C-alpha positions as a Markdown table, in Angstrom:
| # | Residue | x | y | z |
|---|---|---|---|---|
| 1 | Met | 8.3 | 128.7 | 138.8 |
| 2 | Thr | 8.5 | 125.3 | 137.5 |
| 3 | Ser | 9.8 | 121.8 | 139.8 |
| 4 | Thr | 11.0 | 118.5 | 139.6 |
| 5 | Asp | 9.4 | 116.4 | 141.9 |
| 6 | Thr | 11.2 | 113.8 | 143.9 |
| 7 | Ala | 10.3 | 110.4 | 145.9 |
| 8 | Glu | 11.7 | 110.6 | 149.0 |
| 9 | Gln | 11.3 | 109.1 | 152.5 |
| 10 | Gly | 8.6 | 111.1 | 154.5 |
| 11 | Ala | 7.4 | 114.5 | 152.7 |
| 12 | Ala | 7.7 | 114.8 | 149.2 |
| 13 | Val | 9.9 | 117.2 | 147.9 |
| 14 | Arg | 10.0 | 119.6 | 144.8 |
| 15 | Ser | 13.8 | 120.8 | 143.9 |
| 16 | Trp | 15.1 | 123.5 | 141.8 |
| 17 | Leu | 18.7 | 122.5 | 140.2 |
| 18 | Gly | 21.2 | 124.6 | 138.7 |
| 19 | Ile | 19.9 | 128.2 | 139.7 |
| 20 | Pro | 22.7 | 130.8 | 138.6 |
| 21 | Tyr | 23.0 | 133.1 | 141.4 |
| 22 | Ala | 25.8 | 135.2 | 140.0 |
| 23 | Thr | 27.8 | 135.6 | 137.1 |
| 24 | Ala | 31.8 | 136.3 | 137.6 |
| 25 | Asp | 34.2 | 137.2 | 134.8 |
| 26 | Arg | 37.9 | 135.6 | 135.8 |
| 27 | Phe | 39.3 | 137.1 | 139.1 |
| 28 | Gly | 36.7 | 139.4 | 139.4 |
| 29 | Ser | 33.6 | 140.1 | 142.2 |
| 30 | Pro | 30.0 | 138.3 | 141.7 |
| 31 | Thr | 27.7 | 139.9 | 140.7 |
| 32 | Val | 24.1 | 138.4 | 141.8 |
| 33 | Val | 21.4 | 137.9 | 139.1 |
| 34 | Pro | 17.5 | 137.8 | 139.5 |
| 35 | Phe | 15.8 | 134.2 | 139.2 |
| 36 | Asp | 13.7 | 133.4 | 136.0 |
| 37 | Pro | 10.8 | 131.4 | 136.8 |
| 38 | Asp | 10.1 | 130.3 | 133.2 |
| 39 | Leu | 12.7 | 128.1 | 133.3 |
| 40 | Pro | 13.2 | 124.2 | 134.1 |
| 41 | Tyr | 15.6 | 123.6 | 136.7 |
| 42 | Asp | 15.4 | 119.9 | 136.4 |
| 43 | Gln | 19.6 | 119.4 | 135.8 |
| 44 | Lys | 22.4 | 119.7 | 138.0 |
| 45 | Gly | 24.6 | 122.9 | 137.3 |
| 46 | Pro | 28.4 | 122.4 | 136.4 |
| 47 | Ala | 30.2 | 121.8 | 138.9 |
| 48 | Pro | 33.2 | 124.4 | 140.0 |
| 49 | Leu | 36.5 | 123.5 | 137.6 |
| 50 | Gln | 39.3 | 121.8 | 139.5 |
| 51 | Ala | 41.9 | 119.4 | 139.4 |
| 52 | Gly | 42.5 | 115.6 | 140.3 |
| 53 | Asp | 40.1 | 112.9 | 140.9 |
| 54 | Thr | 36.7 | 114.4 | 140.1 |
| 55 | Ser | 34.8 | 111.1 | 139.7 |
| 56 | Trp | 33.1 | 111.3 | 143.1 |
| 57 | Leu | 31.9 | 114.3 | 142.1 |
| 58 | Glu | 28.5 | 112.7 | 140.4 |
| 59 | Ala | 29.0 | 116.0 | 138.1 |
| 60 | Asp | 26.8 | 115.5 | 135.6 |
| 61 | Asn | 27.2 | 118.6 | 133.8 |
| 62 | Gly | 30.8 | 118.9 | 133.7 |
| 63 | Phe | 32.7 | 121.6 | 135.3 |
| 64 | Ser | 33.5 | 125.0 | 134.5 |
| 65 | Glu | 34.7 | 128.4 | 135.7 |
| 66 | Glu | 30.9 | 129.1 | 135.3 |
| 67 | Cys | 29.7 | 127.5 | 138.4 |
| 68 | Leu | 27.8 | 129.9 | 140.1 |
| 69 | Asn | 24.7 | 127.9 | 140.6 |
| 70 | Leu | 22.6 | 126.4 | 143.8 |
| 71 | Asn | 19.9 | 124.1 | 144.2 |
| 72 | Val | 16.6 | 124.6 | 146.3 |
| 73 | Trp | 14.5 | 122.0 | 147.8 |
| 74 | Ala | 11.5 | 122.5 | 149.7 |
| 75 | Pro | 8.6 | 120.4 | 151.2 |
| 76 | Val | 5.4 | 119.6 | 148.7 |
| 77 | Asp | 3.1 | 120.4 | 151.1 |
| 78 | Ala | 4.9 | 123.2 | 153.4 |
| 79 | Gly | 1.9 | 125.2 | 154.5 |
| 80 | Asp | 1.0 | 128.8 | 154.6 |
| 81 | Lys | 4.3 | 129.7 | 157.6 |
| 82 | Pro | 7.3 | 130.2 | 155.8 |
| 83 | Leu | 10.3 | 127.6 | 156.8 |
| 84 | Pro | 13.6 | 128.0 | 157.7 |
| 85 | Val | 16.1 | 127.9 | 155.4 |
| 86 | Ile | 19.7 | 125.9 | 155.3 |
| 87 | Val | 22.4 | 126.5 | 153.5 |
| 88 | Tyr | 24.9 | 124.4 | 152.8 |
| 89 | Val | 28.7 | 124.7 | 152.3 |
| 90 | Phe | 30.5 | 121.9 | 150.9 |
| 91 | Gly | 33.8 | 121.5 | 152.0 |
| 92 | Gly | 37.1 | 120.0 | 150.3 |
| 93 | Gly | 39.5 | 122.0 | 151.2 |
| 94 | Trp | 39.2 | 125.2 | 148.9 |
| 95 | Ile | 39.8 | 123.1 | 145.5 |
| 96 | Leu | 37.2 | 120.1 | 145.7 |
| 97 | Gly | 34.2 | 119.4 | 146.1 |
| 98 | Ala | 30.5 | 121.0 | 144.6 |
| 99 | Asn | 26.8 | 120.9 | 145.0 |
| 100 | Thr | 26.2 | 118.0 | 142.7 |
| 101 | Gln | 27.4 | 115.6 | 145.2 |
| 102 | Thr | 24.9 | 113.5 | 147.5 |
| 103 | Thr | 26.6 | 115.0 | 150.6 |
| 104 | Ser | 25.6 | 118.5 | 149.3 |
| 105 | Asn | 22.0 | 116.4 | 148.6 |
| 106 | Ala | 19.9 | 119.3 | 151.1 |
| 107 | Ser | 16.9 | 117.0 | 149.7 |
| 108 | Gly | 17.1 | 115.1 | 153.2 |
| 109 | Leu | 16.6 | 118.1 | 155.4 |
| 110 | Ala | 13.7 | 119.2 | 153.6 |
| 111 | Val | 12.3 | 115.8 | 153.5 |
| 112 | Thr | 11.4 | 116.0 | 157.3 |
| 113 | Gly | 8.6 | 119.3 | 156.0 |
| 114 | Arg | 10.4 | 121.2 | 158.7 |
| 115 | Ala | 13.5 | 123.6 | 156.1 |
| 116 | Ile | 14.0 | 124.4 | 153.0 |
| 117 | Gly | 17.4 | 123.6 | 152.0 |
| 118 | Val | 20.5 | 124.9 | 149.7 |
| 119 | Ser | 23.3 | 124.0 | 148.4 |
| 120 | Leu | 25.6 | 126.2 | 146.4 |
| 121 | Asn | 28.8 | 126.3 | 144.3 |
| 122 | Tyr | 31.7 | 128.4 | 144.7 |
| 123 | Arg | 35.2 | 128.8 | 142.8 |
| 124 | Leu | 37.5 | 126.5 | 144.0 |
| 125 | Gly | 41.6 | 126.8 | 143.6 |
| 126 | Pro | 42.8 | 129.5 | 141.4 |
| 127 | Phe | 39.4 | 130.9 | 140.9 |
| 128 | Gly | 38.5 | 131.6 | 144.1 |
| 129 | Trp | 41.4 | 131.5 | 146.3 |
| 130 | Leu | 44.8 | 132.7 | 144.9 |
| 131 | Ser | 45.1 | 136.4 | 145.9 |
| 132 | Leu | 45.8 | 138.7 | 143.4 |
| 133 | Ser | 44.3 | 142.2 | 144.2 |
| 134 | Gln | 47.9 | 143.5 | 145.3 |
| 135 | Tyr | 48.6 | 143.8 | 141.6 |
| 136 | Gly | 46.1 | 145.7 | 140.8 |
| 137 | Gly | 44.4 | 146.7 | 137.5 |
| 138 | Ala | 42.3 | 143.9 | 136.0 |
| 139 | Leu | 43.3 | 142.0 | 139.5 |
| 140 | Ala | 42.3 | 144.2 | 141.9 |
| 141 | Glu | 39.0 | 142.5 | 143.1 |
| 142 | Ala | 40.8 | 138.9 | 143.1 |
| 143 | Thr | 40.9 | 138.5 | 147.0 |
| 144 | Asn | 38.6 | 135.8 | 149.1 |
| 145 | Leu | 36.6 | 135.4 | 145.8 |
| 146 | Gly | 35.2 | 132.4 | 147.0 |
| 147 | Leu | 33.9 | 133.8 | 150.1 |
| 148 | Gln | 32.8 | 136.5 | 147.9 |
| 149 | Asp | 30.4 | 134.0 | 146.2 |
| 150 | Ile | 29.3 | 132.5 | 149.0 |
| 151 | Ile | 28.1 | 136.1 | 150.0 |
| 152 | Ala | 26.7 | 136.5 | 147.2 |
| 153 | Ala | 24.6 | 133.6 | 147.3 |
| 154 | Leu | 23.2 | 134.5 | 150.6 |
| 155 | Gln | 21.8 | 138.1 | 148.9 |
| 156 | Trp | 20.3 | 135.6 | 146.2 |
| 157 | Val | 18.8 | 133.2 | 148.7 |
| 158 | Arg | 17.1 | 137.0 | 150.7 |
| 159 | Asp | 16.1 | 138.3 | 147.9 |
| 160 | Asn | 14.1 | 135.1 | 146.5 |
| 161 | Ile | 14.2 | 132.3 | 149.1 |
| 162 | Ala | 10.4 | 133.4 | 149.8 |
| 163 | Arg | 9.4 | 132.0 | 146.3 |
| 164 | Phe | 10.5 | 128.6 | 147.6 |
| 165 | Gly | 8.4 | 128.8 | 150.7 |
| 166 | Gly | 11.7 | 130.1 | 152.8 |
| 167 | Asp | 12.2 | 132.7 | 154.9 |
| 168 | Pro | 14.7 | 135.1 | 154.6 |
| 169 | Asn | 15.0 | 135.9 | 158.0 |
| 170 | Asn | 16.0 | 132.6 | 159.4 |
| 171 | Val | 18.7 | 131.7 | 157.9 |
| 172 | Thr | 21.3 | 129.1 | 158.8 |
| 173 | Val | 24.8 | 128.5 | 156.8 |
| 174 | Thr | 26.3 | 125.2 | 157.3 |
| 175 | Gly | 29.4 | 123.6 | 156.2 |
| 176 | His | 31.8 | 120.7 | 156.2 |
| 177 | Ser | 35.3 | 121.6 | 156.7 |
| 178 | Ala | 36.2 | 124.3 | 154.1 |
| 179 | Gly | 32.3 | 125.1 | 154.0 |
| 180 | Ala | 32.5 | 125.6 | 157.9 |
| 181 | Phe | 35.6 | 127.5 | 157.7 |
| 182 | Ser | 34.0 | 129.4 | 155.2 |
| 183 | Ala | 31.0 | 129.9 | 157.2 |
| 184 | Leu | 31.9 | 131.1 | 160.4 |
| 185 | Ser | 34.6 | 134.0 | 158.7 |
| 186 | Leu | 31.4 | 135.6 | 157.8 |
| 187 | Leu | 30.9 | 136.5 | 161.5 |
| 188 | Ala | 34.0 | 138.6 | 159.7 |
| 189 | Ala | 33.0 | 139.9 | 156.3 |
| 190 | Pro | 30.5 | 143.0 | 156.4 |
| 191 | Ser | 29.2 | 142.5 | 153.1 |
| 192 | Ala | 27.5 | 139.4 | 154.8 |
| 193 | Glu | 25.8 | 141.5 | 157.4 |
| 194 | Gly | 21.9 | 140.3 | 157.6 |
| 195 | Leu | 22.4 | 137.6 | 155.4 |
| 196 | Tyr | 22.1 | 134.5 | 157.7 |
| 197 | His | 21.3 | 134.0 | 161.6 |
| 198 | Arg | 22.7 | 131.0 | 162.3 |
| 199 | Leu | 25.7 | 129.2 | 162.0 |
| 200 | Ala | 26.6 | 125.5 | 162.6 |
| 201 | Ala | 30.0 | 124.6 | 161.5 |
| 202 | Phe | 30.9 | 120.7 | 161.0 |
| 203 | Ser | 34.5 | 120.2 | 161.1 |
| 204 | Gly | 35.5 | 123.6 | 160.3 |
| 205 | Met | 36.5 | 126.6 | 163.0 |
| 206 | Pro | 37.2 | 130.1 | 163.7 |
| 207 | Ser | 40.7 | 129.6 | 162.8 |
| 208 | Arg | 42.9 | 128.4 | 160.1 |
| 209 | Gln | 43.2 | 131.9 | 157.7 |
| 210 | Val | 46.4 | 132.2 | 155.5 |
| 211 | Pro | 48.1 | 135.2 | 156.4 |
| 212 | Ala | 48.3 | 138.4 | 154.0 |
| 213 | Trp | 51.7 | 137.7 | 153.4 |
| 214 | Gly | 51.5 | 133.7 | 152.9 |
| 215 | Ala | 48.6 | 134.6 | 150.8 |
| 216 | Glu | 51.4 | 136.8 | 148.3 |
| 217 | Glu | 53.6 | 134.1 | 148.5 |
| 218 | Arg | 51.4 | 131.7 | 147.3 |
| 219 | Ala | 50.4 | 133.8 | 144.2 |
| 220 | His | 53.6 | 134.2 | 143.5 |
| 221 | Ala | 54.6 | 130.9 | 143.4 |
| 222 | Val | 51.7 | 130.6 | 140.8 |
| 223 | Leu | 52.6 | 133.0 | 139.3 |
| 224 | Thr | 56.5 | 132.0 | 138.5 |
| 225 | Ala | 55.2 | 128.6 | 138.0 |
| 226 | Leu | 53.4 | 129.5 | 134.9 |
| 227 | Gly | 56.1 | 132.4 | 134.0 |
| 228 | Leu | 54.2 | 135.2 | 134.5 |
| 229 | Gln | 56.2 | 136.8 | 137.7 |
| 230 | Asp | 56.9 | 140.0 | 135.9 |
| 231 | Asp | 53.7 | 140.8 | 134.2 |
| 232 | Pro | 50.4 | 139.3 | 136.2 |
| 233 | Glu | 47.6 | 140.0 | 134.9 |
| 234 | Gln | 48.4 | 137.6 | 132.0 |
| 235 | Ile | 47.0 | 135.1 | 134.5 |
| 236 | Leu | 43.6 | 135.8 | 133.0 |
| 237 | Thr | 44.1 | 134.3 | 130.1 |
| 238 | Val | 45.8 | 131.0 | 130.6 |
| 239 | Asp | 44.0 | 128.0 | 130.2 |
| 240 | Ala | 41.8 | 126.8 | 132.5 |
| 241 | Asp | 43.0 | 123.4 | 133.7 |
| 242 | Leu | 46.6 | 124.5 | 133.4 |
| 243 | Leu | 45.9 | 127.3 | 136.1 |
| 244 | Ala | 43.9 | 124.6 | 137.9 |
| 245 | Glu | 46.4 | 122.0 | 138.1 |
| 246 | Thr | 49.3 | 124.5 | 138.7 |
| 247 | Met | 48.1 | 125.5 | 141.7 |
| 248 | Ala | 47.4 | 122.2 | 143.3 |
| 249 | Lys | 50.8 | 121.3 | 142.2 |
| 250 | Ser | 51.8 | 124.4 | 144.6 |
| 251 | Gln | 49.8 | 122.8 | 147.4 |
| 252 | Ser | 52.0 | 121.1 | 150.5 |
| 253 | Ser | 52.0 | 117.2 | 150.1 |
| 254 | Asp | 51.9 | 117.2 | 153.8 |
| 255 | Pro | 48.4 | 116.6 | 155.0 |
| 256 | Gly | 48.8 | 117.6 | 158.2 |
| 257 | Ala | 50.5 | 121.0 | 157.2 |
| 258 | Ala | 47.6 | 122.9 | 157.3 |
| 259 | His | 47.1 | 124.3 | 160.2 |
| 260 | Gly | 50.2 | 126.2 | 161.2 |
| 261 | Val | 51.2 | 129.9 | 161.2 |
| 262 | Asp | 53.4 | 128.9 | 158.4 |
| 263 | Asn | 50.2 | 128.3 | 156.1 |
| 264 | Asp | 51.5 | 127.0 | 152.7 |
| 265 | Val | 48.1 | 125.4 | 151.5 |
| 266 | Ile | 44.7 | 128.1 | 150.2 |
| 267 | Ala | 42.0 | 128.4 | 152.6 |
| 268 | Ile | 40.5 | 132.0 | 153.9 |
| 269 | Val | 42.8 | 134.9 | 153.6 |
| 270 | Asp | 43.5 | 137.0 | 156.9 |
| 271 | Asp | 42.6 | 139.9 | 153.6 |
| 272 | Arg | 41.7 | 143.0 | 156.1 |
| 273 | Ala | 45.4 | 145.0 | 155.2 |
| 274 | Gln | 45.2 | 143.8 | 151.1 |
| 275 | Pro | 43.2 | 146.1 | 148.7 |
| 276 | Asn | 39.7 | 145.7 | 148.5 |
| 277 | Gly | 39.7 | 142.9 | 151.3 |
| 278 | Val | 36.9 | 141.2 | 152.0 |
| 279 | Leu | 37.1 | 140.6 | 156.3 |
| 280 | Thr | 37.8 | 143.3 | 158.9 |
| 281 | Asp | 38.6 | 141.1 | 161.6 |
| 282 | His | 39.4 | 137.5 | 162.5 |
| 283 | Pro | 36.7 | 135.5 | 163.0 |
| 284 | Met | 37.8 | 134.4 | 166.4 |
| 285 | His | 38.3 | 138.3 | 167.5 |
| 286 | Val | 34.9 | 138.7 | 166.7 |
| 287 | Leu | 33.2 | 135.8 | 169.0 |
| 288 | Glu | 35.3 | 137.4 | 171.8 |
| 289 | Ser | 33.9 | 141.0 | 170.9 |
| 290 | Gly | 30.3 | 140.0 | 171.7 |
| 291 | Arg | 29.4 | 141.5 | 168.2 |
| 292 | His | 27.4 | 138.4 | 167.2 |
| 293 | Arg | 26.2 | 137.7 | 169.9 |
| 294 | Glu | 23.1 | 137.8 | 168.9 |
| 295 | Leu | 23.4 | 134.1 | 166.8 |
| 296 | Asp | 23.3 | 130.9 | 168.0 |
| 297 | Ile | 26.1 | 128.6 | 167.1 |
| 298 | Leu | 26.6 | 125.0 | 166.8 |
| 299 | Phe | 30.2 | 123.9 | 167.0 |
| 300 | Ser | 31.2 | 120.6 | 165.7 |
| 301 | Ser | 34.1 | 118.1 | 165.3 |
| 302 | Thr | 34.5 | 114.5 | 165.5 |
| 303 | Thr | 36.9 | 112.4 | 168.0 |
| 304 | His | 39.8 | 110.9 | 165.2 |
| 305 | Glu | 39.3 | 114.0 | 162.8 |
| 306 | Thr | 42.8 | 113.4 | 161.4 |
| 307 | Asp | 42.8 | 109.6 | 161.5 |
| 308 | Tyr | 41.8 | 109.0 | 158.2 |
| 309 | Trp | 45.9 | 109.9 | 157.6 |
| 310 | Val | 47.1 | 108.0 | 160.1 |
| 311 | Leu | 45.3 | 105.1 | 158.6 |
| 312 | His | 45.0 | 105.5 | 155.3 |
| 313 | Arg | 48.4 | 107.7 | 154.2 |
| 314 | Thr | 50.5 | 106.7 | 157.1 |
| 315 | Glu | 53.9 | 107.2 | 155.0 |
| 316 | Asp | 52.8 | 110.7 | 154.1 |
| 317 | Phe | 51.8 | 111.9 | 157.5 |
| 318 | Asp | 54.6 | 109.5 | 160.2 |
| 319 | Pro | 57.0 | 112.2 | 161.5 |
| 320 | Gly | 58.8 | 109.9 | 162.0 |
| 321 | Ser | 59.8 | 109.9 | 166.0 |
| 322 | Ile | 58.4 | 112.0 | 168.8 |
| 323 | Asp | 61.4 | 114.2 | 168.7 |
| 324 | Ala | 60.8 | 115.4 | 164.5 |
| 325 | Leu | 57.1 | 115.6 | 165.8 |
| 326 | Ile | 58.4 | 118.3 | 168.6 |
| 327 | Ala | 60.5 | 119.9 | 165.8 |
| 328 | Glu | 58.0 | 120.0 | 163.5 |
| 329 | Phe | 55.0 | 121.7 | 165.9 |
| 330 | Ala | 57.5 | 124.2 | 168.1 |
| 331 | Asn | 59.0 | 125.6 | 164.6 |
| 332 | Arg | 55.2 | 125.7 | 162.7 |
| 333 | Asn | 53.1 | 127.3 | 165.5 |
| 334 | Arg | 56.3 | 129.7 | 166.7 |
| 335 | Ile | 56.7 | 128.2 | 169.9 |
| 336 | Pro | 59.6 | 126.9 | 172.4 |
| 337 | Arg | 60.7 | 123.9 | 172.0 |
| 338 | Ser | 60.1 | 122.9 | 175.5 |
| 339 | Arg | 56.5 | 124.2 | 175.3 |
| 340 | Ala | 56.2 | 122.3 | 172.4 |
| 341 | Arg | 57.5 | 119.2 | 173.9 |
| 342 | Lys | 55.6 | 119.4 | 177.2 |
| 343 | Val | 52.0 | 119.4 | 174.6 |
| 344 | Ile | 53.5 | 116.3 | 172.9 |
| 345 | Ala | 54.1 | 114.7 | 175.8 |
| 346 | Ala | 50.5 | 114.7 | 177.0 |
| 347 | Tyr | 49.5 | 112.6 | 173.6 |
| 348 | Asp | 52.7 | 110.5 | 173.8 |
| 349 | Val | 50.7 | 107.4 | 175.8 |
| 350 | Asp | 49.6 | 104.4 | 175.5 |
| 351 | Gly | 52.2 | 103.0 | 173.2 |
| 352 | Arg | 51.1 | 105.2 | 170.4 |
| 353 | Lys | 53.6 | 105.2 | 167.4 |
| 354 | Pro | 54.7 | 108.9 | 166.7 |
| 355 | Val | 52.2 | 108.8 | 164.1 |
| 356 | Glu | 48.9 | 107.6 | 166.0 |
| 357 | Val | 50.4 | 110.9 | 168.5 |
| 358 | Arg | 50.5 | 113.3 | 165.4 |
| 359 | Gly | 47.5 | 111.9 | 165.0 |
| 360 | Ala | 46.0 | 112.8 | 168.0 |
| 361 | Leu | 47.6 | 116.1 | 168.4 |
| 362 | Leu | 46.6 | 117.4 | 165.1 |
| 363 | Thr | 43.1 | 116.2 | 165.9 |
| 364 | Asp | 42.6 | 118.4 | 169.3 |
| 365 | Phe | 44.9 | 121.4 | 168.0 |
| 366 | Ser | 43.2 | 121.6 | 164.6 |
| 367 | Phe | 39.7 | 120.7 | 165.6 |
| 368 | Thr | 38.7 | 120.2 | 169.3 |
| 369 | Leu | 41.1 | 123.4 | 170.6 |
| 370 | Pro | 39.5 | 126.1 | 168.5 |
| 371 | Gln | 35.8 | 124.8 | 168.4 |
| 372 | Thr | 36.3 | 124.7 | 172.1 |
| 373 | Arg | 37.6 | 127.9 | 172.5 |
| 374 | Gly | 35.3 | 129.7 | 170.0 |
| 375 | Ala | 32.2 | 128.2 | 171.7 |
| 376 | Leu | 33.5 | 129.4 | 175.1 |
| 377 | Ala | 34.3 | 133.1 | 173.8 |
| 378 | His | 31.1 | 133.2 | 172.0 |
| 379 | Ala | 29.0 | 132.2 | 175.6 |
| 380 | Ala | 31.0 | 134.5 | 177.9 |
| 381 | Ala | 30.1 | 137.2 | 175.3 |
| 382 | Gly | 26.4 | 136.7 | 175.9 |
| 383 | Gly | 26.0 | 134.5 | 173.0 |
| 384 | Asn | 24.4 | 130.6 | 172.5 |
| 385 | Ala | 26.4 | 128.2 | 171.5 |
| 386 | His | 26.8 | 124.3 | 171.8 |
| 387 | Leu | 29.2 | 121.9 | 171.3 |
| 388 | Leu | 29.0 | 118.7 | 169.9 |
| 389 | Ser | 31.7 | 115.9 | 169.7 |
| 390 | Ile | 31.3 | 113.1 | 167.0 |
| 391 | Gly | 32.0 | 109.5 | 167.7 |
| 392 | Pro | 32.7 | 106.2 | 165.7 |
| 393 | Val | 29.9 | 103.5 | 165.2 |
| 394 | Glu | 29.4 | 100.4 | 163.5 |
| 395 | Gly | 31.4 | 100.5 | 160.1 |
| 396 | Ala | 32.1 | 104.6 | 160.5 |
| 397 | His | 35.3 | 105.4 | 162.4 |
| 398 | Ala | 34.9 | 109.0 | 163.0 |
| 399 | Val | 37.5 | 110.6 | 160.8 |
| 400 | His | 37.4 | 113.3 | 158.9 |
| 401 | Gly | 34.1 | 113.9 | 156.6 |
| 402 | Thr | 32.5 | 110.6 | 159.1 |
| 403 | Glu | 29.3 | 112.7 | 159.5 |
| 404 | Met | 28.8 | 114.5 | 155.8 |
| 405 | Tyr | 25.8 | 112.2 | 154.8 |
| 406 | Gly | 24.1 | 113.4 | 158.3 |
| 407 | Ile | 24.5 | 116.8 | 157.9 |
| 408 | Val | 22.4 | 117.5 | 154.7 |
| 409 | Gly | 19.6 | 114.4 | 156.2 |
| 410 | Gln | 21.4 | 111.6 | 153.6 |
| 411 | Thr | 22.3 | 107.6 | 154.4 |
| 412 | Arg | 25.2 | 106.6 | 153.4 |
| 413 | Pro | 24.9 | 103.5 | 151.0 |
| 414 | Gly | 25.7 | 100.3 | 153.3 |
| 415 | Ala | 25.4 | 102.5 | 156.4 |
| 416 | Ser | 24.7 | 100.6 | 160.0 |
| 417 | Ala | 21.7 | 100.9 | 161.8 |
| 418 | Ala | 24.4 | 102.5 | 164.3 |
| 419 | Gln | 25.6 | 105.3 | 162.0 |
| 420 | Ile | 21.7 | 105.6 | 160.7 |
| 421 | Val | 20.9 | 107.1 | 164.3 |
| 422 | Arg | 24.1 | 109.3 | 164.6 |
| 423 | Asp | 23.5 | 110.6 | 161.2 |
| 424 | Thr | 20.2 | 111.3 | 162.2 |
| 425 | Phe | 20.8 | 112.8 | 165.8 |
| 426 | Val | 23.0 | 115.3 | 162.9 |
| 427 | Arg | 20.3 | 116.1 | 161.3 |
| 428 | Asp | 18.3 | 117.0 | 163.7 |
| 429 | Ala | 20.0 | 118.3 | 165.9 |
| 430 | Leu | 20.9 | 121.0 | 162.6 |
| 431 | Leu | 17.2 | 121.4 | 162.1 |
| 432 | Ala | 16.4 | 122.0 | 166.0 |
| 433 | Leu | 19.0 | 125.1 | 165.3 |
| 434 | Ala | 17.6 | 126.7 | 162.4 |
| 435 | Ser | 14.3 | 126.6 | 163.8 |
| 436 | Gly | 15.5 | 128.5 | 166.9 |
| 437 | Asp | 14.4 | 125.4 | 169.4 |
| 438 | Thr | 17.8 | 125.6 | 170.9 |
| 439 | Gly | 16.0 | 123.7 | 174.2 |
| 440 | Ala | 15.8 | 120.7 | 172.4 |
| 441 | Leu | 19.7 | 120.6 | 172.0 |
| 442 | Trp | 21.9 | 119.4 | 174.6 |
| 443 | Glu | 22.9 | 122.1 | 177.6 |
| 444 | Pro | 24.8 | 125.4 | 175.9 |
| 445 | Val | 28.0 | 126.3 | 176.7 |
| 446 | Thr | 28.5 | 128.3 | 179.6 |
| 447 | Thr | 32.3 | 129.0 | 181.3 |
| 448 | Val | 32.7 | 125.3 | 181.1 |
| 449 | Pro | 32.6 | 124.0 | 178.0 |
| 450 | Ala | 29.7 | 121.8 | 178.1 |
| 451 | Ala | 29.3 | 119.5 | 175.4 |
| 452 | Glu | 27.4 | 116.7 | 173.7 |
| 453 | Gly | 28.8 | 113.8 | 172.5 |
| 454 | Ile | 27.1 | 111.1 | 170.0 |
| 455 | Gly | 28.3 | 107.4 | 169.1 |
| 456 | Asp | 30.7 | 105.4 | 170.9 |
| 457 | Met | 32.5 | 107.8 | 173.0 |
| 458 | Pro | 36.2 | 107.1 | 173.6 |
| 459 | Tyr | 35.8 | 109.9 | 176.3 |
| 460 | Asp | 33.5 | 112.3 | 178.1 |
| 461 | Ala | 33.3 | 115.3 | 175.3 |
| 462 | Ala | 33.0 | 118.1 | 178.1 |
| 463 | Thr | 36.2 | 116.7 | 180.0 |
| 464 | His | 38.2 | 116.2 | 177.2 |
| 465 | Ala | 37.3 | 119.8 | 175.7 |
| 466 | Glu | 38.3 | 121.0 | 179.5 |
| 467 | Glu | 42.1 | 118.9 | 179.5 |
| 468 | Val | 42.2 | 120.0 | 175.7 |
| 469 | Val | 41.7 | 123.6 | 176.4 |
| 470 | Glu | 44.3 | 123.6 | 179.5 |
| 471 | Thr | 46.9 | 121.7 | 178.0 |
| 472 | Leu | 47.7 | 123.7 | 175.1 |
| 473 | Ser | 46.9 | 126.8 | 176.7 |
| 474 | Gly | 48.7 | 129.7 | 175.7 |
| 475 | Val | 49.5 | 127.7 | 172.5 |
| 476 | Asn | 47.8 | 130.4 | 169.3 |
| 477 | Arg | 46.2 | 128.4 | 166.9 |
| 478 | Pro | 46.2 | 130.7 | 163.9 |
C-alpha cells in the first residue's frame, strides 16, 4: 500500500486519493469493489457529473458518471491503537458538490492525530436521485441511488479501513446540508445497519423527505422534457450532460421551496412503498421509536441559515408581502391560514421587511425546528443527543455553510481570528463525539433542549430552541 505524505500543521498526514469503492451502471445499484494496495492513489478521482458552475469544486481530474471514489487521510504516526473513523458526506442540494473541494478535505481531522478522515463521492442529480424504480425492467433499482452509494462506501470502510489504522467498529458519519440529511436517513435504511456508530449532522435534519408521489412526478417531468414518457428505458442512452441539465432545469427556482410538503426539488425519497425501496421508515419516527438509542448524535445548525438568500438573492427570495408569506406557508405546509398567520406573527417583529421575516421563519422551520424535535425525540427514547447552534463571528455571518471549513478541520482563506476559534470548536466537538468522549461536550438534551451556542449569538440557544418548538407546535415538518 502506498500513499503520499502531506505537510500539515500538527501531525504528519498520509493521503490516499481517488480510491474506487464501488462500480455502478447508470441507474443501477452500486457494487462494492476490493481495495488494490498496489496503486499510487496520489491524484483526486473524478468528481460526480453535474450541471451548472463547477469551477469551485477543485475537480483536478474532471467529472464523470463513474465517480464512486473516496479519499482517506491518516496520521503518519497513529500508534498501535486503531483510531476513530470520521466519514464526511458533502452537501449541495443533491445536485452539486464533490469530495475534491477543500471543504471536503478531511486531512484537517487526521492532522490532529485523533481520527482517520474519509471523504466520499456519490452520484448527483438524475444519476443519484431520479426515482425510476416504478417503471421496472432495467430501471428497477433506481431509487435513492445516491444513498445506496453512501451505504456502499460505508461497506467499503468496514471492510478496509483497518489497513489505514482506522477502527471499523467506531465510525462516525458526518455531513453538511444534503450530506447531513443523507447521514440521518441512514437511521431508516436496514442496509446501513452496523456500518456506523455515531452521527453528526450539520445543517441537515431528520426531515425533508420527498414523498413517493412527488418523486414520481419529478421523474415524469424529466422524462417528458426528454420526450421519453412513453419509453422510460431510453433514458439509459441519453447524453449525460443533457440529462443533468434537463433535471437541473426541472427544479424550482425559488430557494425557499425545498422544505414544504409539496416538495418540487430532489432530496431523499420516502421510498418505503416503492419497488426496491431503500428506507423502511422516516428518520424522525426511528428516533422516536428508540430503535437507535445506542447512537450518540450531534445536531447542529446556524443562527441565520437562510439569510444567504435574504442577503444575496433577495429578489428571488422576497415574498412581496406578509399576506403572501402567510398564504405560501399555509398552502405549502397544508395548515389553516389562521395558524400560519399566528406563526408568522412571531417573526414579523422589530421592523423586519417581508423578505427578512421569510428568512427568519424558514431558518427556524427548516432547520432549528426539526433538529430540536429530533434531539428531543432521541433523548426521550433513551439516546444521547447534543444540540449546537453556530452564530456569526467577525468576517463570517452565520448563514448556511458558514461552518463547512471547521467540520473537516480546514481554515478558510482570510479567516478572522474569531472564525478560526469558532471553526476549531466545531472540529473539536466532532472529534470528541467520534472518540466517544461526550463528557467533553456540553450538556446533552433531556426533556428540554439544552443547547450550546458558539460565536456571537443573537439569543440563548436553548431558550430559542424551546421557543421555536412552542411557536410551531402542531405544524408538521415533512
